[in-house]
C-alpha positions in Angstrom: -4.7 6.8 -49.5 -6.1 5.9 -53.0 -5.6 8.2 -55.9 -9.4 8.7 -56.3 -9.7 9.8 -52.6 -6.7 12.1 -52.9 -8.1 13.7 -56.0 -11.6 14.0 -54.4 -10.0 15.6 -51.2 -7.9 17.9 -53.2 -10.9 19.1 -55.2 -12.9 19.7 -52.0 -10.1 21.6 -50.4 -9.4 23.6 -53.6 -13.0 24.5 -54.0 -13.3 25.6 -50.5 -10.2 27.7 -50.5 -11.1 29.4 -53.8 -14.5 30.3 -52.5 -13.4 32.0 -49.4 -13.5 35.8 -49.2 -10.1 38.6 -48.6 -28.6 8.9 -30.7 -28.6 8.1 -27.0 -27.4 4.5 -26.3 -30.0 1.9 -25.5 -30.1 -0.2 -22.3 -27.3 -0.2 -19.8 -24.7 1.1 -22.2 -22.5 3.9 -20.7 -23.0 7.4 -22.1 -20.8 8.3 -25.1 -17.4 9.6 -24.3 -17.5 13.4 -24.4 -14.6 15.6 -25.1 -14.3 19.2 -24.1 -10.8 20.5 -24.5 -11.4 24.2 -23.9 -12.2 25.9 -20.6 -15.4 27.6 -19.7 -16.9 29.5 -22.7 -16.5 33.2 -22.9 -19.6 35.4 -22.6 -21.8 34.8 -25.6 -19.7 31.7 -26.6 -21.5 28.4 -27.0 -20.1 25.1 -25.9 -20.5 22.1 -28.3 -20.9 18.5 -27.4 -17.8 16.9 -28.8 -17.6 13.1 -28.8 -14.7 10.7 -29.1 -14.6 9.4 -32.7 -16.0 5.9 -32.1 -19.0 7.3 -30.1 -19.6 9.9 -32.8 -19.4 7.2 -35.5 -22.1 5.1 -33.7 -24.3 8.1 -33.2 -24.0 9.3 -36.8 -24.9 5.9 -38.2 -27.9 5.5 -35.8 -29.2 9.1 -36.4 -28.4 9.4 -40.1 -26.3 12.5 -39.6 -23.1 13.7 -41.1 -20.0 13.9 -39.0 -17.7 16.9 -38.6 -14.2 15.8 -37.3 -12.1 18.5 -35.8 -8.4 17.3 -36.0 -6.3 19.3 -33.5 -3.2 19.1 -31.3 -2.7 20.3 -27.8 -0.1 22.8 -28.8 -1.9 24.3 -31.8 -2.7 28.0 -31.3 -5.0 28.2 -34.3 -7.0 25.2 -33.1 -7.8 27.2 -29.9 -8.8 30.2 -32.1 -11.1 28.1 -34.1 -12.6 26.5 -31.0 -13.3 29.9 -29.6 -14.3 32.0 -32.7 -15.8 29.5 -35.0 -17.2 26.6 -32.9 -17.9 29.1 -30.1 -20.0 31.3 -32.4 -23.6 30.9 -31.2 -25.1 30.6 -34.7 -22.5 28.0 -35.8 -22.9 26.1 -32.6 -26.7 25.9 -32.9 -26.5 24.8 -36.5 -23.9 22.1 -35.8 -25.9 20.9 -32.7 -29.0 20.5 -34.7 -27.6 19.0 -37.9 -24.3 17.1 -37.2 -22.5 14.7 -34.9 -19.3 16.2 -33.8 -16.0 14.4 -33.2 -12.5 15.5 -32.0 -9.4 13.6 -33.0 -6.0 14.5 -31.6 -3.6 14.3 -34.6 -0.8 13.3 -32.4 -2.5 10.8 -30.1 -1.9 7.0 -29.9 -5.5 6.5 -28.7 -7.2 3.8 -30.8 -10.3 4.5 -33.0 -12.1 2.4 -35.5 -12.9 3.5 -39.1 -13.7 1.6 -42.2 -13.1 -1.7 -40.6 -9.7 -0.8 -39.3 -8.3 -0.1 -35.9 -6.1 3.1 -36.1 -4.5 5.5 -33.7 -5.8 9.0 -33.9 -2.5 10.0 -35.5 -2.8 7.2 -38.1 -6.4 8.4 -38.9 -5.1 12.0 -39.4 -2.5 10.7 -41.9 -5.1 8.4 -43.6 -7.5 11.3 -44.3 -4.6 13.5 -45.5 -4.0 16.0 -42.7 -1.1 18.3 -43.5 -1.5 20.8 -40.7 -3.6 21.8 -37.7 -6.4 22.5 -37.2 -8.0 20.4 -39.9 -11.8 19.9 -40.4 -13.2 16.8 -42.1 -16.7 16.0 -43.2 -18.0 12.4 -43.3 -21.3 11.0 -44.6 -23.5 9.2 -42.0 -22.0 5.9 -43.2 -18.5 7.4 -42.4 -17.5 7.8 -46.0 -15.0 10.7 -46.3 -16.4 13.7 -48.2 -13.4 15.9 -47.8 -11.6 18.3 -45.5 -10.2 21.7 -45.2 -6.8 22.6 -43.5 -6.4 25.5 -41.2 -8.6 28.0 -39.4 -12.0 28.6 -40.9 -14.0 31.7 -40.1 -17.6 31.3 -39.0 -19.3 32.6 -42.2 -17.2 30.3 -44.5 -17.7 27.4 -42.1 -21.4 27.9 -42.2 -21.4 27.7 -46.0 -19.5 24.5 -45.9 -21.7 23.0 -43.1 -24.9 23.8 -45.0 -23.4 22.4 -48.3 -22.7 19.1 -46.5 -25.9 19.0 -44.4 -28.3 19.5 -47.3 -26.2 17.1 -49.4 -25.6 19.7 -52.2 -22.4 17.7 -52.9 -24.7 15.2 -54.6 -25.6 17.8 -57.3 -22.5 19.9 -57.5 -19.2 21.3 -56.2 -18.8 23.5 -53.2 -17.8 26.5 -55.3 -21.1 26.2 -57.3 -23.1 26.1 -54.1 -21.3 29.2 -52.8 -21.9 31.0 -56.0 -25.6 30.1 -55.9 -25.9 31.2 -52.3 -24.2 34.5 -53.0 -26.5 35.1 -56.1 -29.5 34.4 -53.9 -28.2 36.8 -51.2 -27.4 33.9 -48.9 -23.7 34.4 -48.3 -24.1 35.0 -44.6 -24.9 32.4 -41.8 -28.1 34.3 -41.0 -29.4 33.9 -44.6 -30.2 30.2 -44.4 -30.9 29.0 -40.9 -33.3 26.2 -42.1 -31.1 24.6 -44.7 
């Protein structure tokens, strides 16, 4: 990983941690590979349409949407909690479904994916982007440029702030911490405060 990308990622993660409170394929192509690692949703829980990384990449580029990459392992308890409590939150699920392309990557898998002109295993991808633990959430631009990532479980309200920050491209004008400060000053620190952003 380059020094510039490491520094950018570290700043994204640091800002996020400091701010936290106590296209359908054409023709005869097969449908994109869908991944669903959790069982039937609990009452009130929403189920998201997760794609394999390559399918998500193609869709993001064709639809011009950012990508959220959930990097998990099969044994990770906090990954399951995040799946249920954050991604299963109806408001989070609705917002992500409308505004993002979603990909899952198993941080220990030898399955091959393609990113930035390279073929990597999912495990190599996790190392390349800087995963240090699971779960890890990474945000990519529609052209698959890495914006940054956050390690660990993220509660729904904080996740919504990060998702809106990326979706509205606020990163082009400032840091996540500044966006969060602006949202709180405007009374928009909860997911319900800004459904249209």
